[in-house]
Backbone as numpy.savetxt, mean C-alpha at the origin, in Angstrom:
# Nx Ny Nz CAx CAy CAz Cx Cy Cz
-14.74 -2.89 -20.03 -15.73 -2.85 -19.32 -16.89 -3.80 -19.24
-17.82 -4.08 -20.45 -18.54 -4.89 -20.37 -18.02 -6.49 -20.38
-17.20 -6.24 -20.47 -16.28 -8.09 -21.08 -15.98 -7.99 -19.09
-15.67 -7.00 -18.33 -15.01 -7.30 -16.76 -16.39 -6.97 -16.25
-16.86 -6.49 -16.50 -18.55 -6.64 -14.98 -19.82 -6.97 -15.83
-20.48 -7.22 -16.85 -21.66 -7.39 -17.83 -21.99 -8.35 -17.55
-21.59 -9.27 -16.50 -22.58 -10.71 -16.34 -22.58 -10.20 -14.16
-21.58 -9.26 -13.46 -21.82 -8.91 -12.10 -23.36 -9.44 -11.82
-23.27 -10.10 -10.26 -24.67 -10.13 -10.78 -25.45 -8.68 -9.31
-24.21 -8.05 -9.35 -24.73 -5.94 -8.58 -25.01 -5.01 -9.73
-24.24 -5.58 -11.29 -24.63 -4.36 -12.07 -25.58 -4.58 -13.19
-26.35 -3.65 -13.17 -27.57 -3.54 -13.67 -27.49 -2.97 -15.28
-26.66 -2.52 -15.68 -26.64 -1.73 -17.05 -24.90 -0.91 -17.29
-25.25 -1.45 -18.36 -23.64 0.21 -18.47 -23.68 0.50 -19.98
-23.30 2.11 -20.04 -23.85 2.07 -21.09 -22.94 3.69 -21.33
-23.01 3.47 -22.91 -21.57 4.51 -23.12 -20.83 4.28 -23.56
-19.60 4.81 -23.88 -18.47 3.84 -24.75 -17.43 5.16 -24.06
-16.33 4.43 -23.43 -14.59 4.68 -23.55 -15.17 4.94 -21.99
-14.12 7.01 -22.19 -13.75 8.02 -21.22 -15.32 7.96 -20.03
-16.46 8.12 -21.24 -17.93 8.50 -21.12 -18.60 7.05 -20.62
-18.86 5.88 -20.21 -19.13 4.24 -19.99 -19.31 4.85 -18.42
-20.65 4.77 -18.37 -21.03 4.10 -16.93 -22.14 2.97 -16.25
-21.47 2.90 -15.58 -21.50 1.77 -14.53 -23.03 1.83 -14.07
-23.97 0.93 -13.95 -25.18 1.45 -13.03 -24.86 0.00 -11.55
-24.79 0.16 -10.56 -24.35 -0.46 -9.41 -26.09 -0.88 -9.29
-26.19 -1.63 -8.47 -27.89 -2.26 -8.27 -28.39 -3.15 -7.40
-28.78 -4.16 -6.38 -28.18 -4.85 -5.21 -29.23 -6.18 -6.35
-29.73 -5.96 -6.89 -30.64 -7.13 -8.10 -30.21 -6.94 -8.83
-29.48 -7.65 -10.02 -29.88 -7.14 -11.33 -30.95 -7.29 -11.52
-31.56 -8.71 -10.93 -33.28 -8.80 -11.92 -34.58 -7.83 -11.69
-33.72 -7.10 -10.67 -35.08 -6.09 -10.41 -34.56 -5.12 -10.29
-33.12 -4.59 -10.10 -32.50 -3.76 -10.25 -32.81 -2.16 -9.28
-33.07 -2.81 -8.37 -33.58 -1.66 -7.09 -32.17 -1.31 -6.80
-31.75 0.22 -6.73 -30.25 0.81 -6.27 -30.41 -0.06 -4.86
-28.54 0.58 -4.64 -28.40 0.78 -3.27 -28.52 1.48 -2.75
-28.70 2.10 -1.00 -28.76 3.77 -0.10 -28.13 3.62 0.25
-27.82 4.82 0.74 -26.34 5.83 1.04 -26.47 4.35 2.31
-27.91 4.71 3.55 -28.02 3.89 4.87 -27.92 2.59 4.57
-27.77 2.24 3.44 -28.19 0.54 3.32 -26.73 -0.53 3.68
-26.47 -0.55 5.20 -25.86 -1.83 5.84 -25.53 -2.84 6.46
-26.86 -3.32 5.78 -27.26 -4.92 5.54 -27.33 -5.61 3.45
-27.12 -5.10 3.19 -27.26 -5.58 2.02 -25.93 -6.49 1.72
-25.76 -6.78 0.40 -24.96 -7.42 0.31 -23.93 -6.60 -0.50
-22.71 -7.21 0.03 -21.74 -6.50 -0.59 -20.73 -7.02 -1.54
-20.60 -5.70 -3.07 -20.18 -6.35 -3.88 -18.41 -6.61 -3.98
-17.73 -7.03 -4.02 -17.01 -6.66 -4.52 -16.06 -6.04 -5.17
-17.06 -5.02 -5.65 -16.55 -4.18 -6.88 -16.14 -2.96 -6.01
-14.63 -2.07 -6.40 -15.02 -0.81 -5.98 -14.45 0.10 -6.96
-15.22 1.75 -6.78 -15.36 2.04 -8.32 -14.89 3.32 -7.61
-13.80 3.36 -8.36 -12.90 5.36 -8.18 -13.37 6.03 -9.53
-13.63 6.94 -8.68 -14.26 8.30 -9.67 -12.90 9.04 -9.83
-12.30 9.39 -10.68 -11.14 10.23 -11.02 -11.65 12.05 -11.21
-10.29 11.95 -10.87 -11.12 14.13 -10.79 -11.50 14.92 -11.94
-11.87 14.39 -12.99 -11.39 15.20 -14.35 -13.58 15.45 -14.11
-13.74 14.39 -13.50 -15.56 14.10 -13.54 -15.60 15.76 -12.64
-17.10 15.98 -12.94 -17.58 17.06 -12.40 -17.68 17.15 -10.88
-17.89 17.63 -10.32 -18.06 17.55 -9.48 -19.44 16.51 -8.43
-20.58 17.21 -9.31 -21.63 16.69 -8.89 -22.22 15.51 -9.35
-20.78 15.02 -10.05 -21.57 13.29 -9.99 -21.31 12.37 -9.42
-22.31 12.20 -8.38 -22.45 11.27 -7.33 -23.54 12.07 -6.74
-24.71 10.73 -6.35 -25.48 11.52 -6.01 -25.34 12.45 -4.42
-24.67 12.23 -3.65 -25.03 13.14 -2.33 -24.22 14.69 -2.71
-24.71 14.19 -3.99 -24.53 15.83 -4.27 -25.68 16.63 -5.42
-26.45 15.43 -5.46 -27.48 16.15 -5.90 -27.91 15.42 -7.60
-26.86 14.22 -7.61 -26.74 13.96 -8.67 -28.14 13.36 -9.47
-28.83 13.36 -9.90 -30.46 12.07 -9.89 -30.44 11.20 -10.62
-29.51 10.48 -11.27 -28.76 9.09 -11.70 -27.85 8.23 -11.83
-26.71 8.54 -10.99 -25.49 8.32 -10.58 -25.96 8.27 -9.00
-25.63 6.71 -8.72 -25.85 6.03 -7.56 -24.88 5.70 -7.05
-24.08 6.59 -5.73 -22.47 6.43 -5.38 -22.73 5.73 -3.80
-23.01 5.39 -3.22 -23.36 4.43 -1.55 -22.20 5.30 -1.28
-20.38 4.68 -1.75 -20.28 4.11 -1.35 -19.73 5.44 -0.98
-19.02 6.31 -1.75 -18.77 7.81 -1.43 -19.43 9.21 -0.98
-20.81 8.56 -0.65 -22.12 8.66 -0.14 -21.45 9.24 1.04
-21.45 7.78 1.73 -20.91 7.36 3.40 -19.09 7.75 3.98
-18.72 8.08 2.94 -17.64 8.78 3.37 -17.97 10.38 3.51
-18.39 10.64 2.44 -18.76 12.12 2.28 -19.69 12.45 4.12
-20.46 11.45 4.06 -21.66 12.01 5.09 -20.37 11.75 6.62
-19.47 11.44 6.35 -18.61 10.80 7.77 -17.30 12.02 8.39
-17.16 12.69 6.78 -16.11 13.39 6.63 -16.91 14.63 7.25
-18.15 15.04 7.63 -19.09 16.17 8.25 -18.15 17.28 8.64
-17.42 16.63 9.36 -16.47 16.96 10.57 -15.07 18.19 10.51
-14.47 17.41 8.63 -13.85 18.06 7.86 -14.13 18.56 6.75
-14.88 18.31 6.40 -15.62 19.64 5.49 -14.90 20.63 4.67
-13.73 21.06 3.58 -13.58 22.53 3.76 -12.52 23.04 4.90
-11.87 21.64 5.73 -10.85 22.60 5.98 -9.91 21.29 5.19
-8.27 21.80 5.48 -6.90 21.10 5.29 -6.12 20.54 6.20
-5.26 19.41 5.53 -4.85 19.06 6.09 -2.97 19.01 6.63
-2.36 19.19 7.24 -0.85 18.65 7.04 -0.28 17.67 6.96
-0.53 16.76 7.00 -0.29 15.15 7.60 0.55 15.00 6.61
1.88 14.40 7.06 2.62 13.77 5.75 2.60 12.41 4.81
2.10 12.77 3.79 0.89 11.68 3.57 1.45 11.50 1.75
1.51 10.09 1.68 2.73 9.57 -0.04 1.71 8.76 -1.03
1.90 8.79 -1.99 0.55 8.23 -2.93 0.72 6.91 -2.20
1.55 5.62 -2.01 0.88 4.48 -1.48 0.08 4.75 -0.28
-0.29 5.38 0.04 -1.65 5.61 0.80 -2.87 5.40 0.14
-2.77 5.85 -1.39 -4.37 5.08 -1.80 -5.10 4.14 -1.52
-3.82 2.74 -2.34 -4.01 1.50 -2.47 -4.69 1.60 0.06
-4.09 2.54 -0.02 -4.33 1.03 1.43 -5.78 2.05 2.11
-5.61 3.04 1.63 -7.44 4.04 1.29 -8.99 3.69 1.45
-8.77 2.97 -0.02 -9.30 1.94 -0.92 -10.17 1.04 -0.67
-8.89 0.34 -0.38 -8.92 -1.38 0.21 -10.38 -1.32 1.87
-9.39 -0.15 2.52 -10.27 0.11 4.10 -11.68 0.99 3.25
-12.18 2.15 2.45 -13.45 2.13 2.94 -14.44 1.34 1.76
-13.93 0.32 1.16 -14.29 -0.89 0.59 -14.90 -1.84 1.35
-14.58 -1.10 3.58 -14.95 -2.14 3.96 -13.89 -3.87 5.03
-12.90 -3.43 3.49 -11.76 -4.78 3.56 -10.36 -4.38 5.20
-9.34 -5.47 5.24 -8.65 -4.94 6.14 -7.21 -4.65 4.92
-6.63 -3.79 5.65 -5.17 -3.38 5.05 -4.43 -4.78 5.51
-3.92 -4.88 3.70 -2.79 -6.30 4.49 -1.46 -5.62 4.72
-0.99 -4.82 5.54 0.06 -4.08 6.09 1.16 -4.97 5.46
1.62 -6.42 5.72 2.81 -6.69 4.91 2.91 -6.43 4.19
1.86 -6.47 2.87 2.21 -6.07 0.88 1.82 -4.96 0.38
0.90 -3.87 1.88 0.51 -1.96 1.38 1.47 -1.84 2.57
2.23 -0.80 1.32 3.10 0.32 2.90 2.37 1.33 3.35
1.56 1.92 2.91 0.21 3.15 2.57 0.03 2.47 3.36
-0.86 3.81 4.45 -1.56 4.06 5.34 -3.01 4.41 5.27
-3.94 4.39 5.16 -4.83 4.85 4.74 -5.47 5.95 5.70
-6.14 6.91 4.67 -6.23 8.32 5.11 -7.44 8.75 5.49
-8.18 7.56 5.48 -9.66 7.33 6.88 -10.04 8.50 7.33
-8.89 8.30 8.43 -9.09 8.59 9.91 -8.65 10.16 9.96
-8.22 10.62 8.56 -8.17 12.03 8.59 -9.37 12.78 8.22
-10.18 12.03 7.61 -11.34 11.96 7.00 -12.37 12.25 7.95
-12.23 11.56 8.84 -13.31 11.50 10.21 -13.15 12.43 11.33
-12.17 13.10 11.22 -11.64 14.44 12.20 -10.60 13.94 13.19
-10.45 12.72 12.62 -9.26 12.02 14.02 -7.91 12.41 13.63
-7.19 11.28 15.09 -5.65 12.60 14.33 -4.57 10.74 14.76
-4.65 10.28 14.06 -4.38 8.61 14.35 -2.47 9.17 14.18
-1.67 8.26 14.98 -0.62 6.98 15.12 0.02 7.58 13.41
0.82 8.94 13.16 1.15 9.43 11.92 2.52 9.18 11.54
2.73 8.78 10.79 4.28 8.84 10.34 5.19 10.31 10.43
6.23 10.76 10.61 7.08 11.63 11.10 7.94 12.01 9.62
8.07 11.33 9.07 8.36 12.05 7.26 7.74 10.96 7.22
7.77 11.80 5.07 8.01 10.92 3.91 8.84 11.20 3.32
8.62 9.87 2.13 9.90 9.54 1.31 9.62 9.83 -0.52
10.37 10.37 -0.80 10.05 9.72 -2.15 10.77 9.20 -3.12
11.08 8.83 -3.96 11.97 7.61 -4.90 11.79 8.10 -6.35
13.00 8.28 -7.01 13.26 8.93 -8.16 13.81 8.06 -8.89
13.59 7.42 -9.94 14.71 6.36 -11.19 14.72 7.30 -12.10
15.84 7.49 -12.29 16.21 8.39 -13.72 16.61 7.83 -14.53
17.07 6.70 -14.27 18.06 5.72 -14.98 17.68 5.42 -17.19
15.82 6.26 -17.57 16.28 6.25 -18.62 15.88 7.51 -19.41
16.65 8.78 -18.79 16.56 9.74 -19.17 18.05 9.73 -19.26
18.14 11.74 -20.32 19.07 11.75 -20.33 20.57 11.75 -19.87
19.85 12.57 -18.83 20.55 12.76 -17.70 21.41 11.93 -16.92
20.76 10.80 -16.40 21.68 9.77 -16.68 22.91 8.90 -17.53
22.67 8.92 -18.63 23.79 8.99 -20.16 24.68 10.21 -19.50
24.33 11.38 -19.47 25.89 12.36 -19.07 26.22 11.89 -18.18
25.44 11.93 -16.96 26.17 11.56 -16.09 26.87 10.61 -16.08
27.27 9.28 -17.46 27.46 7.96 -17.45 27.24 7.22 -15.95
26.45 6.68 -15.51 25.57 6.61 -14.75 25.12 4.66 -15.29
25.32 4.38 -14.56 24.49 2.59 -14.73 23.23 2.47 -14.36
22.41 2.26 -15.05 20.78 2.62 -14.70 20.66 1.85 -13.19
21.29 1.39 -12.69 20.58 0.72 -11.20 21.14 1.77 -10.00
22.81 3.45 -10.32 22.94 3.49 -10.15 22.07 5.13 -9.86
21.14 5.64 -11.22 20.56 6.53 -10.95 19.53 6.45 -10.44
19.29 6.96 -8.84 18.33 6.83 -8.01 18.49 7.99 -6.86
17.58 8.44 -7.24 16.54 10.01 -6.14 16.43 9.23 -4.76
16.87 9.61 -4.05 15.69 9.71 -2.26 15.33 11.18 -2.37
14.59 11.60 -2.06 14.02 12.44 -0.50 13.00 12.09 0.52
13.83 12.83 1.31 12.91 12.46 2.18 12.84 14.16 3.37
11.26 14.32 3.78 10.66 15.93 4.02 10.15 15.61 5.89
10.38 16.15 5.92 9.83 15.58 8.05 9.07 17.72 7.55
8.40 17.58 7.23 7.44 18.79 7.28 7.93 20.49 6.49
8.75 19.82 5.96 10.17 21.52 6.62 11.32 21.40 6.53
11.77 20.71 6.94 13.41 20.31 5.81 13.02 19.27 5.19
13.77 19.18 3.78 13.62 18.88 2.34 15.48 18.39 2.39
16.07 16.18 2.17 17.39 16.07 2.35 17.19 15.54 0.76
17.37 15.54 0.04 17.81 14.55 -1.27 18.79 14.31 -1.39
19.19 12.74 -1.44 19.97 12.01 -1.95 20.18 11.47 -3.55
21.38 11.61 -3.08 21.32 10.76 -4.73 22.64 9.69 -4.89
22.46 8.59 -5.27 23.77 7.50 -5.58 24.65 8.05 -6.57
25.49 6.75 -6.70 26.75 7.47 -7.10 27.84 8.20 -6.34
27.78 8.76 -5.53 29.12 9.44 -4.48 28.72 11.31 -4.63
27.46 11.81 -5.16 27.18 13.09 -4.83 27.07 12.73 -3.36
26.82 14.45 -3.03 26.94 15.19 -1.74 25.29 15.13 -1.99
24.91 15.14 -0.68 23.05 15.74 -0.67 22.76 16.93 -0.75
21.36 17.55 -0.96 21.10 18.46 -1.19 20.12 18.86 0.33
19.84 20.02 0.10 19.31 20.19 1.62 18.35 21.26 1.46
17.43 22.04 1.73 16.02 22.67 1.46 15.29 23.22 3.25
15.06 24.28 3.26 14.85 24.38 4.29 12.82 24.80 3.65
11.95 24.25 3.79 11.06 25.30 2.90 10.02 25.70 3.49
10.38 26.30 5.10 9.47 27.28 5.37 9.84 28.76 5.01
11.40 28.94 4.41 12.43 30.32 5.10 12.57 30.59 3.44
12.78 28.74 2.78 12.69 29.36 1.09 12.40 27.66 0.09
10.78 28.38 -0.01 9.60 27.42 -0.49 9.86 26.84 -1.90
10.43 28.10 -2.52 10.53 26.95 -4.16 12.13 27.09 -4.27
12.31 26.22 -3.01 14.07 25.46 -3.10 15.12 26.35 -3.64
15.08 27.55 -3.85 16.67 28.20 -4.65 17.95 27.87 -3.64
17.92 27.83 -2.11 19.02 27.51 -0.69 19.41 26.56 -1.15
20.44 26.36 -1.67 20.76 24.79 -1.13 21.43 24.81 0.44
21.18 24.37 0.84 22.05 24.92 3.19 22.89 23.81 2.86
23.01 21.97 2.06 24.16 21.47 2.09 25.39 21.93 1.44
25.39 23.54 0.68 26.84 23.30 0.05 27.68 23.66 1.28
26.54 24.02 2.85 28.09 24.98 3.88 27.72 23.64 4.67
28.27 24.13 6.00 28.20 23.15 7.60 27.28 23.50 8.50
26.76 24.58 8.39 26.62 25.13 8.91 24.67 24.17 9.59
23.61 22.96 8.91 22.86 22.32 8.61 23.66 21.45 8.59
24.42 20.34 9.43 24.97 19.01 9.40 23.91 18.55 10.07
23.38 19.25 11.40 22.98 18.22 12.15 21.63 17.59 11.29
20.99 18.57 10.69 19.38 17.93 9.88 19.44 16.84 8.88
21.10 16.95 8.33 21.50 16.07 7.34 22.13 15.20 8.27
22.48 15.33 8.92 22.72 13.78 10.09 21.01 13.39 10.32
19.98 13.79 10.69 18.64 13.36 11.35 18.39 12.81 9.90
17.85 13.78 8.92 17.32 13.06 7.56 17.64 11.86 6.98
19.24 11.83 7.11 19.66 9.96 6.77 19.58 9.37 7.39
18.81 9.81 8.93 18.82 8.79 9.73 17.23 8.44 9.43
16.57 9.11 9.11 15.29 9.37 8.41 15.22 7.75 7.74
15.69 8.68 7.25 16.22 7.21 5.67 16.25 5.67 6.01
17.71 5.84 6.72 18.30 4.55 7.19 16.43 3.95 8.24
15.43 4.22 8.51 14.90 3.90 9.15 13.94 3.74 8.27
13.40 3.88 7.51 12.92 3.88 6.14 13.75 2.84 5.55
14.97 2.24 5.25 15.21 1.40 4.59 15.19 0.04 5.00
14.58 0.07 6.71 14.63 -0.74 7.76 13.49 -1.65 7.29
12.92 -0.58 6.63 11.73 -1.37 6.71 11.00 -2.85 6.42
9.88 -3.26 6.64 9.33 -5.19 6.36 8.97 -4.81 4.78
10.06 -5.05 4.19 9.78 -4.79 2.68 9.28 -6.18 2.01
10.32 -7.36 2.11 10.98 -7.70 1.54 9.89 -8.95 2.44
9.13 -8.83 3.38 8.17 -10.12 3.83 6.69 -9.51 2.94
6.35 -10.20 2.37 5.00 -10.01 1.79 4.53 -11.10 1.64
4.28 -12.16 2.15 4.37 -14.05 2.28 3.08 -13.56 3.02
3.59 -13.50 3.76 2.76 -13.50 5.54 2.32 -12.33 5.87
0.80 -12.89 6.77 0.65 -10.97 7.94 1.38 -11.64 8.99
2.13 -10.54 9.63 2.08 -10.32 10.87 1.21 -11.78 12.32
-0.66 -11.57 11.65 -1.36 -12.74 12.22 -0.68 -13.97 12.06
-0.73 -14.63 10.38 -0.01 -15.93 10.33 0.83 -16.14 10.74
1.73 -15.32 11.00 3.65 -15.73 11.97 3.36 -16.15 12.97
2.32 -15.50 13.93 2.29 -14.96 15.78 1.29 -16.27 15.35
0.52 -16.98 14.68 -0.54 -18.12 14.29 0.33 -19.38 14.50
1.62 -19.40 13.82 2.53 -21.26 13.46 3.67 -21.09 14.65
3.81 -19.99 15.13 4.11 -20.38 16.06 4.63 -21.78 16.70
5.57 -22.39 17.33 5.20 -23.19 17.19 4.57 -24.33 16.89
4.01 -24.49 15.98 3.62 -25.75 15.18 4.32 -25.77 14.04
4.39 -27.00 14.02 5.54 -28.29 12.70 4.20 -27.64 11.12
5.31 -27.38 10.26 4.75 -27.37 8.84 4.35 -28.98 8.53
5.53 -29.81 9.40 6.05 -31.58 8.91 6.22 -31.93 7.87
7.41 -30.68 7.38 7.78 -31.22 6.50 9.19 -30.21 6.64
10.84 -31.03 5.84 11.68 -31.15 6.22 12.71 -32.38 6.66
13.82 -31.56 7.09 14.46 -32.36 7.89 14.72 -31.77 9.59
15.29 -32.87 10.41 15.38 -32.84 11.51 16.70 -32.81 11.25
17.92 -31.86 11.95 18.93 -32.16 11.80 19.18 -32.25 13.47
20.33 -32.91 13.82 21.04 -32.88 15.09 20.74 -33.64 16.32
19.09 -35.17 16.11 19.16 -35.38 16.65 20.06 -36.96 17.27
20.25 -36.69 18.58 20.75 -37.95 19.24 19.94 -39.44 19.52
18.96 -39.27 19.83 18.02 -40.76 19.41 16.15 -40.54 19.64
16.44 -38.47 18.78 14.74 -38.21 18.77 14.02 -38.73 19.94
14.98 -38.03 21.00 13.66 -38.34 22.22 14.07 -36.26 22.22
14.79 -35.57 21.62 14.50 -34.16 21.38 13.19 -33.32 21.25
12.11 -34.51 20.49 11.27 -33.52 19.11 9.76 -34.67 19.49
9.48 -34.31 19.73 7.70 -34.93 19.59 7.84 -36.73 18.93
7.52 -37.12 19.35 7.03 -38.68 19.12 6.71 -38.68 17.73
5.84 -37.38 17.53 4.76 -37.70 16.67 5.72 -37.00 15.01
6.88 -36.38 15.22 8.06 -36.22 14.26 8.66 -36.89 13.61
8.75 -37.70 14.30 9.72 -38.54 13.45 8.79 -40.35 14.15
7.73 -40.13 13.92 7.39 -41.79 13.28 7.37 -41.91 12.91
7.26 -41.37 11.30 7.53 -41.86 9.79 8.93 -42.61 9.41
9.85 -41.82 10.67 10.95 -42.65 10.63 11.61 -43.78 11.22
10.30 -44.60 12.27 10.33 -45.68 12.93 10.49 -46.62 11.85
10.35 -48.25 12.53 9.78 -49.28 12.75 11.35 -49.48 11.57
10.76 -50.91 10.68 12.29 -51.71 9.81 12.27 -50.00 8.70
13.49 -50.36 7.81 14.40 -49.80 6.42 13.62 -50.33 6.25
13.21 -49.65 4.64 12.46 -49.74 3.26 12.95 -50.73 3.10
13.12 -51.92 1.55 14.52 -52.24 0.74 15.04 -50.69 0.29
16.48 -51.55 0.71 17.77 -50.21 0.18 18.36 -50.67 -1.32
18.39 -49.57 -1.73 18.74 -50.26 -3.25 20.37 -49.70 -3.30
20.56 -51.40 -4.04 22.28 -51.13 -4.54 22.14 -52.51 -5.91
23.51 -51.29 -6.25 24.16 -51.28 -7.88 23.49 -52.51 -8.16
22.92 -54.07 -7.71 23.44 -54.97 -8.12 21.69 -55.30 -8.57
20.73 -54.49 -8.11 20.19 -54.24 -8.33 19.08 -54.21 -10.47
19.71 -54.00 -10.50 19.94 -53.89 -12.55 19.21 -52.28 -12.47
């Protein structure tokens, strides 16, 4: 911790060891003046401090801790008054945490890289346009079950599709799916896919899985804004095939290809 943050301009002191290590965040390390929860004009740190759930609830300055200063959490807590003490049944996934942390720190979520959605709108009491189903993947290639089934590692995968009521579990390797109705069977004891009565639900959830499989999971180098801004512009690299006389493209594209040809190589040049 000291090696990573010790010289940062917004770190005043680092005390303790291991899991009991505390980092003091300040406006400026020279005068050690703390940030205020209402401070919107001060310097922005490039550090996001995430508190894990094994610490006590009052380890926040908004909860009355006399020494710890947590302005980002204080701001979130202040804006979340509308939803305090309530629960939310929205379909969320673990990957939503990365987007939530990024937006909490004031950044714009790069949705061409991060697949999750920020949970902050739900904290503010808003109802955003949200997903209709949640996906969970499970890789059991390193388990004894994979060996017992005679699977290759790439075959040892499960996919779960949940729409808030029905849960479909798809297994690679030629197995039939499983289907559970969590409204009437919350413990998942009765596999409805054993009979044909719920084939429509199975087909619908397989459609959800196919929709998820078509997501932009492979395009991670450019955002939509990057692509939009690059439309109609030449990268000035590559070749220009299928030209007849060069008039098919702007003259600047072929400027370096016009004029006398450079000296040509021949086998007699030694």
